[in-house]
C-alpha positions in Angstrom: -0.6 -0.3 0.3 1.4 3.9 -0.7 2.8 5.5 2.1 0.0 8.7 1.0 -3.0 6.4 1.9 -4.8 7.3 5.3 -2.1 9.9 6.2 -4.5 12.9 5.9 -6.0 13.5 9.1 -3.3 12.3 11.2 -2.7 15.5 13.6 -5.6 18.1 12.9 -6.4 17.0 16.5 -3.5 19.5 16.7 -0.6 20.0 19.1 1.9 19.1 16.4 4.5 20.7 15.7 7.8 20.2 12.8 10.8 22.0 13.2 13.6 22.7 10.6 16.1 19.8 10.7 14.0 16.4 12.4 13.0 15.4 9.5 16.4 13.6 9.4 15.1 11.6 13.4 11.7 10.3 12.5 11.4 7.1 10.6 10.1 6.5 7.2 6.8 5.1 7.7 5.6 8.1 10.2 6.7 11.1 7.8 4.0 12.1 6.0 1.9 11.9 9.0 4.8 14.6 10.8 4.4 16.4 7.4 0.9 17.0 6.9 1.0 17.0 10.7 2.6 20.4 11.1 0.4 20.9 7.9 -2.8 21.3 9.2 -1.9 23.2 12.5 -0.1 25.9 10.6 -2.1 29.3 11.3 -4.2 30.2 7.9 -5.6 33.6 7.9 -8.4 31.7 5.4 -8.5 26.9 5.9 -10.2 26.1 3.1 -8.2 23.6 1.1 -7.1 25.7 -1.7 -5.9 28.9 0.0 -3.7 26.2 2.5 -2.2 24.9 -0.5 -1.2 28.2 -2.5 0.1 29.5 0.7 2.1 26.7 0.8 5.9 26.4 -0.9 5.6 24.4 -4.0 7.1 20.9 -2.4 5.0 21.6 0.9 2.3 22.4 -1.9 2.6 19.2 -3.9 2.8 16.8 -1.2 -0.7 18.5 0.7 -2.6 18.1 -2.4 -1.1 14.7 -3.9 -1.8 13.0 -0.7 -5.9 15.2 0.4 -6.6 14.4 -3.6 -5.4 10.4 -3.3 -7.2 10.2 -0.2 -9.9 11.3 -1.6 -9.8 9.4 -5.0 -9.6 5.9 -1.9 -12.5 7.1 -0.5 -14.7 7.3 -3.0 -13.3 7.8 -6.6 -12.4 10.3 -9.0 -16.2 11.4 -9.1 -16.6 12.1 -5.2 -12.9 13.6 -5.2 -15.0 16.0 -8.3 -18.1 15.7 -6.7 -16.6 17.4 -2.5 -15.4 20.4 -4.9 -11.5 19.5 -5.2 -11.2 20.6 -8.5 -8.1 23.1 -7.8 -6.2 20.5 -5.2 -6.7 18.1 -8.4 -5.4 20.2 -11.0 -2.4 21.2 -8.4 -1.9 17.6 -8.1 -1.0 17.5 -11.5 2.3 19.3 -10.8 3.0 17.1 -7.6 3.3 14.4 -9.1 5.2 14.8 -12.1 7.3 16.5 -9.1 7.4 12.9 -7.5 8.2 11.7 -10.6 5.3 10.2 -11.4 4.5 10.9 -14.5 2.3 8.1 -14.7 0.0 8.9 -12.5 0.1 12.7 -13.5 -1.0 11.9 -17.0 -4.4 9.9 -14.5 -5.4 12.7 -13.4 -4.6 15.1 -17.2 -7.0 12.7 -17.9 -9.4 12.8 -14.8 -9.6 16.7 -15.6 -10.3 16.3 -19.1 -13.4 14.0 -18.5 -14.6 16.6 -15.8 -14.6 19.2 -18.2 -15.9 17.3 -21.2 -19.4 16.1 -19.4 -19.9 19.4 -17.6 -20.1 17.5 -13.9 -19.1 21.2 -12.5 -22.7 22.2 -13.9 -24.3 19.2 -11.7 -22.4 19.7 -8.4 -23.6 22.9 -8.6 -27.3 21.9 -9.3 -26.9 19.9 -6.3 -25.4 22.4 -4.3 -28.1 24.5 -5.1 -30.9 22.6 -4.8 -30.1 20.2 -2.0 -32.9 17.8 -1.5 -31.0 15.6 1.8 -34.8 13.2 0.9 -33.3 11.7 -1.6 -30.0 11.4 -0.6 -31.5 8.9 2.5 -33.3 7.4 -0.7 -30.3 6.3 -3.0 -29.3 2.9 -2.5 -25.5 2.2 -3.5 -24.5 3.6 -6.5 -28.0 5.2 -6.8 -29.3 2.4 -7.9 -33.6 2.7 -7.7 -33.6 7.0 -6.9 -35.5 8.0 -10.7 -34.4 11.8 -9.2 -33.5 13.8 -13.3 -30.1 15.2 -11.1 -29.4 12.4 -8.8 -29.8 9.4 -11.8 -28.1 11.9 -14.2 -24.9 12.1 -11.5 -24.8 8.4 -11.0 -25.2 7.0 -13.6 -23.2 9.4 -16.0 -20.4 10.7 -14.6 -19.3 7.6 -11.9 -18.7 5.4 -14.3 -16.9 7.8 -17.1 -13.7 7.7 -14.3 -13.5 3.8 -13.4 -11.2 3.1 -15.7 -9.1 5.7 -14.9 -10.2 4.8 -10.8 -8.0 1.8 -11.5 -5.9 3.4 -13.1 -4.6 5.8 -10.5 -4.5 2.9 -8.0 -1.9 0.9 -10.6 -0.1 3.7 -10.6 0.1 4.8 -7.2 2.4 2.1 -5.4 4.8 3.8 -7.6 4.5 7.8 -5.4 7.4 7.7 -3.8 5.9 10.8 -1.1 8.5 10.0 2.1 12.0 10.1 -0.7 10.6 13.5 -2.3 10.3 15.1 1.6 13.5 14.1 2.2 14.8 15.2 -1.2 13.5 18.4 -0.1 13.9 18.4 3.0 14.2 22.6 3.4 10.6 22.9 3.3 9.2 21.5 5.8 8.7 22.4 9.1 9.1 25.8 10.9 
């Protein structure tokens, strides 16, 4: 399993700091959690994911975006990444995966963004956000089967499955992403 999966929540409880020069003393299996804890616990003027990412130096931004994108996809696929409005993070992860040496993973994200725009998924998300229907979501069985509401059906029938091959490609390439190596190579950027 990749070192990225399941580390984005580490440190959100607060109290964790990372000091300059501490990275060499942190074991490989703990370094990504330490970096994410440090990022989550910094003080930000705006704590939206995109604003946090943009406030970070490039190496930190690359790790932050790639971790969030990966955990979101691991949790529910590429459609969930876009359904949760993380388009800008997906765009930033293209550069992040390239910087980490995974052009194949970067290409998966480029293709996902192309499909996102081609199928106008933003419009579906916008409709759902403007007209929230919690009563419908209570009725949704897995993958939307059995629900005839046009918005819900459009989302699940047309958009969830367009990313299926890319979800598979994403997970095939995930093992090739070495965040730990990237963090160690750029250690001067991590820590206060």
